[in-house]
C-alpha positions as CSV (number, residue, x, y, z in Angstrom):
1,M,-6.2,6.0,20.7
2,Y,-5.8,3.6,23.6
3,V,-5.7,-0.1,23.1
4,Q,-5.9,-3.4,25.1
5,R,-4.0,-6.5,24.1
6,D,-4.6,-10.1,24.8
7,G,-2.1,-12.5,26.2
8,E,-0.5,-13.0,22.8
9,G,-0.1,-9.3,22.2
10,K,-3.0,-8.9,19.7
11,L,-5.3,-6.0,19.9
12,V,-8.7,-6.8,21.4
13,C,-10.2,-3.4,22.3
14,V,-9.8,0.3,21.3
15,S,-10.8,3.4,23.2
16,R,-10.5,7.1,22.5
17,E,-9.8,7.7,26.2
18,P,-7.5,5.7,28.5
19,T,-9.4,3.2,30.6
20,A,-8.5,0.5,33.1
21,T,-8.1,-2.0,30.3
22,C,-7.2,0.2,27.4
23,D,-4.1,1.9,28.7
24,E,-1.5,1.6,25.8
25,F,-1.4,4.7,23.6
26,M,-1.3,4.1,19.8
27,A,-1.2,6.7,17.1
28,P,-4.4,6.9,15.1
29,D,-2.6,6.2,11.9
30,D,-0.7,3.1,13.2
31,Q,-0.9,0.3,10.7
32,E,-1.7,-2.3,13.4
33,L,-4.6,-0.2,14.7
34,L,-6.0,0.5,11.2
35,F,-5.8,-3.2,10.4
36,F,-7.7,-4.0,13.7
37,L,-10.4,-1.4,12.9
38,S,-10.8,-2.9,9.4
39,D,-11.9,-6.2,11.2
40,G,-8.6,-7.8,10.3
41,N,-9.5,-8.3,6.7
42,E,-6.2,-8.7,5.0
43,R,-7.9,-8.3,1.6
44,N,-9.0,-4.8,2.6
45,E,-6.3,-3.2,0.5
46,Q,-8.2,0.1,0.5
47,S,-7.7,0.4,4.2
48,Q,-4.1,-0.5,4.0
49,F,-3.6,2.0,1.2
50,H,-5.3,4.7,3.2
51,A,-3.1,4.0,6.2
52,S,0.0,4.2,4.0
53,D,-1.3,7.6,2.6
54,L,-1.7,9.0,6.1
55,A,1.8,8.0,7.1
56,F,3.2,9.3,3.8
57,V,1.5,12.7,4.1
58,R,3.2,13.2,7.4
59,V,6.6,12.4,5.8
60,L,5.9,14.9,3.1
61,E,5.0,17.6,5.7
62,D,8.3,16.9,7.4
63,V,10.3,17.0,4.2
64,L,8.7,20.3,3.2
65,D,9.5,21.8,6.6
66,L,13.1,20.6,6.3
67,L,13.5,22.1,2.8
68,M,12.0,25.4,3.9
69,D,14.1,25.5,7.1
70,K,17.3,24.9,5.1
71,G,16.3,27.6,2.6
72,V,16.2,25.1,-0.3
73,I,12.7,26.3,-1.1
74,S,10.5,29.0,0.3
75,F,6.8,28.8,1.1
76,T,6.1,31.5,-1.6
77,D,7.7,29.2,-4.2
78,L,4.8,26.8,-3.9
79,P,1.6,27.2,-5.9
80,D,-1.3,29.0,-4.3
81,A,-3.3,25.8,-4.0
82,A,-0.4,24.0,-2.3
83,R,0.1,26.9,0.2
84,R,-3.6,26.9,1.1
85,K,-3.6,23.1,1.7
86,I,-0.5,23.4,3.8
87,M,-1.9,26.2,5.9
88,D,-5.2,24.3,6.3
89,R,-3.3,21.2,7.4
90,Q,-1.1,23.1,9.9
91,S,-4.2,24.8,11.3
92,L,-5.9,21.4,11.8
93,R,-2.8,19.9,13.4
94,R,-2.5,22.8,15.9
95,R,-6.2,22.4,16.9
96,Y,-5.9,18.6,17.3
97,N,-2.6,18.9,19.2
98,E,-4.3,21.3,21.6
99,V,-6.6,18.5,22.6
100,D,-3.8,15.8,22.1
101,L,-5.7,13.9,19.4
102,V,-2.8,13.5,17.1
103,G,0.7,12.4,18.2
104,D,3.0,15.1,16.8
105,D,5.8,15.1,19.4
106,D,8.4,13.5,17.1
107,P,9.0,14.3,13.5
108,L,9.2,11.3,11.3
109,I,12.6,12.3,9.8
């Protein structure tokens, strides 16, 4: 997502594509962006919880990758349902990264 800020640094506009005014890239799961998209309603705890879940899922993916890379666990140690979900998520991430919709350049840990 690309955003525009006002003179005080607050988000005022969001675009899926870079524009003349929306030229700052922001990850789709960025807390500030999700807060802006929820109309700035601080009481909207569900939106904040969802944003936290998105960020935490990415952390869990990185932890699983790290544990498997270090040989602490193997992919086959995981239950079938977990393996299917991981493979589905990896497939989605690859497809989105091909069109650069999800920022995946840096691992979180």
